[in-house]
N, C-alpha and C positions, 0 to 999 in steps of 0.2 A: 610626898608624891602628889597628894591632892592639892596642896597649896601651890605646887609647881605648875599644875595644870590650870588652876584658876588664874595664875599670873600670866600664863601664855594666852589664855582666852582674853584677858583684859588688854594685853598688849595688841592682840589682833583687832579688837574692837576700836581701840584708840587709833590704830593705823588706818582702819577703814574710814574713821571720822575725818581724818586729815587729807584723805585722797581727794582729788578734784572730782566734782560732781559729773556724772555722765552727761553727754551732750543733750540727750533727750529731756533732761531735767531742767535745763536752763536755756531757753530760747530756741528749742528744737523746732517749734512751729511758728516762730516769729517772722512772718513774711514782711516784705517791704510795704506791700499794699494790703488793705483790708480784704478779708475773704467774705464773699457774699454767697449765701446758700439759697437756691431756688428750687422749690418743690415741683413735683410732677402733677399729672392728672388726678383730680380729686384730692390733691394735697392741701397742706395747711402749714402754718408756722408752729402753732401750739394750740391744742384743745385741752383745757384743764391741765392735768399733770403730764399729759402725753405730748412729747415733741415729735414732729415728723422725722427730724434728724436725730433720732433717739441717742442721747449721750454724746453726740458728735461735737456740737458747738462748745460745750464745757471742756471736752478733752482737748480741743484745739486751743482754747483760751488759756488752759492751765499752763502752757509753756510758751506763751507770748503772743499768740495770734489775736488780731482784732477780727471778730466774727459778727456778721450781721445776717439774720434770718428774715427773708422777705415773704410777703404774702401777695400772690397774684390770683387771678380768677382760678377757681378749682377746675372749671371747665370752660375753655374758650379757644379761639384760634391762637396760633403761635405769635402772630403779629400783635394781636390785642394784648396778650400776656406780656409780650416784649415791650410794648409801650408802657404798660403799667410798671414793669421792672425798671425801665429807663428812668422813670420819674423817681423811683426809690434810690437808684444808683446816684443820681444827682444830689439827692438829699443826704445820702451817706457821705459823699465827697465833701459836701458843704459842712457837715458836722465834724468830720475827721480832719479836714484840711489836706487829705491825700489827693494825689493827682490822678490816680487810677484805682481800679479794684480787680481782684481775682474772682472771677465768676465760676461757681460750681453748680451745675444743674443736674437733677435726677429725672430720668424718664422724659416727660414733656418739658421738663426744665432744660433739657439739652437744646432743642430748637429755640426755646425762649431766650436763653443767654446768647445763643449764636446771633439772634436778631439784633440784640443790643450791641454786640461786638462788631457787627457788620455796618450798622447805621452810625455808630459812634465809637470807632476804634480808638480814638484819642482818649477815651475814658476807661479803657479796658487793658489790663496787663496780660491776663490769661483767661482762657476758656477751658473748663474741664467738664466733659460730658460723662455722666455715670449712668450706665444703662439707658443712654439717650436714644430717642426714636429719630435717628438721623437718616434712615432710608426706609421709613415706614414700618408698620407693625401688621402682620397678617391677622392679628386679632381684630384690629380696626377694619381691615378689608372684609373679614367675615361678617362683622356687625353691619357694615354697609350693604353687603350682599344679602343678608338675611332680612334686613329692614331698610330697603332703599328709600331715599327721600320721597315724601309724598304718600307713602303707604301708611295704613293704620298702625301696623307694628312699629313703624318708625316714629309716628306721633306719640304713641304710648311710651316708647323708649326715651324719646327726647324729654317728655314731660317728667318722667321719673328721674332721669339723670340731672336735668336742670334743677329739680327740687332738691336732689341730693347735694348738688353744688351749693345751692343757697343755704342749706342747713349747715354744711361745713363752714361756709363763710361766716354765717351768723355765730356759730359756736367758737370760731377763732377770732371773733371780734371785728370782722369786716363785712357787715351785712349788706353794704351797698355795692360791693364789687359785682359787675355783671357776669352772668353765666350763659353759656351757649354750648351745650354738649354736642350738638350736631357739627358746629364749627370745629370743635375739638377733635371729634372723630375724623372729620375730613382732613384736618391738619396732620393727623397721625397715620393716615392711610398711605399706602405706597404712592398713589397718584398725587396726594396732597404734598408729600415730602419732596417728590420730584419737582413740583412747581416751586416749592419753598427753596430748594437747593439751587435752582436756576437763578433765583434772585439774590440769595445769600450763600455763595459757594465756598466761602473761606473754610479751610480745614477738611472739606468733604473729599473722601477718596475718589480717584478717577477710575479705579478698578473695583470689581464686585466685592472683594474682601480684603482690600489693601489698606494702606495708611494714607492720610491726607497730608497736606503741607504742615510742617511743624510750626511754622510761623507765617502769618499772613497779615499784611498791613500793620505790622508792629505788634500783633497779638499772638501769644503762644497758645497752641491748641493741643489738648490731651483728651484721652478717653480710656475708660475701663468698664468692664461689665462682668456679670455672672453667667453661668451656663448650666445651672442645675435647678430645675423647677421645684423639686421637693427636697427639703433639707432638714426639717425638724418636725418630728411627729407631734410635738406640743403646739406648734404654730397653727392657729385656726385658718390662716390664709393659704397655707401650703396646698391643701386639696384642690382649691379653686385654681391655683397656678398650675398644678399638675394637669387639670382639665384644659385650661386655655393653651397649654403647651402643645396639645394635640393638633392645633391649627398649623403648626410648623412642619408636620410630616416627617419628623425625625431630624430636622435641621437643628443644629446646636442653638439653644435659646435659654432665657432666664424665666420663662413662663409667659412673658408678654412681648418680648422683643428678641429677634434673632441676633446672635452674637455679631455676625458680620454687619448687620444693620446699625449697630451701635458705634461702629468705627468713626473716629474723627481725629484728625491730626496724628500725633504720636500715640499709638495704641500701647498702653502699659500692659494690659492683659485683657483677654475677652473670654477667659475660661475659668474664672474663680468658681469654686463650688458654692455658689450663692444663687438665690432666685431674685426676682425683681424687688421684693421688699427687703430682703437681706441686705441689699446694696445701701440701704439707709438705716441698717441695724434694727429693722422691724421684723416681727411684731414685738415690741418692748424688749428687744435683745434676744429673742428666741431664734437664733441663727444656727448655722452649721458649726458644731463644736470641733469639727475636724478640718476646718479651713481658717485662714487668718481672720481675726476678728475685723469686721468692717471699720470700727473706730480706728484701729491700727492703720488701715489703708489710708484714711483721711489724714492721720498724723504724718504718715510717711510722705503723702503727697504735699502737705504743707511744707515739710522739710525740703522736698524736691523743688518747690517753687522758691523757697528761701535761697537755696543754693544756686538757683538760676538768676538771683537778683530781683525776684518778683515779689 
């Protein structure tokens, strides 16, 4: 009887070995065009052992994607960051020989990638905004209200945040990138994004909480975001996001951006049980264990792009 069971187990193992590999194990994330990741405010590519996109690039590369992580100003206007990104996109295209790139931007990375797609749509296959500040952030509005330009509190705030941006750039190996935190906050305010959207309207919804054009000037537009500021008791950033979420007065948000304000193009979802840093699998993977893992979302999206021929 025991020998019979062993024989059955061996036959099952052999059968599994000859079965075709599941789709996600072979080319699941292999997009036609390279994927370019763009960080948000006070973001970076890599500092020491910590990636801004924690575990995401390697997960995408593991099944075929070509992934490039960029570094722009930790704090600056959307246009300045966009020009910095455009230079890097051209370099990536030169190195890879690809005709276009798939841009994915988090937070302030959303308007940053939108700028590139608007001024050079011929170089961009798709734009994906993750927790993107596409219609402003009430947190930025509060900061500007509490410390208006020209005031002493504003001068102190600008000095501290510019210094933080310079430290981040230095630690990530890009000490000469210019920092301008006041320009960043103005870009991320409701008024600032209204001006930006008037110049670069592609993919922006025409209704308060609707979807935008799925395709504009040959570029596909997507977005998704979280809607739960506090998700993991072990994450040291969650209490701060719970505090900043109060600025939204009960409106659905991820701690820094209202869900409706993140909408761009095709809205995949705006209610994941994630906060603003969970959206990039931070802090070091301490995310909501009861929600789809963020890394999985990026893998699924790469497969979505692949299936769209992008």
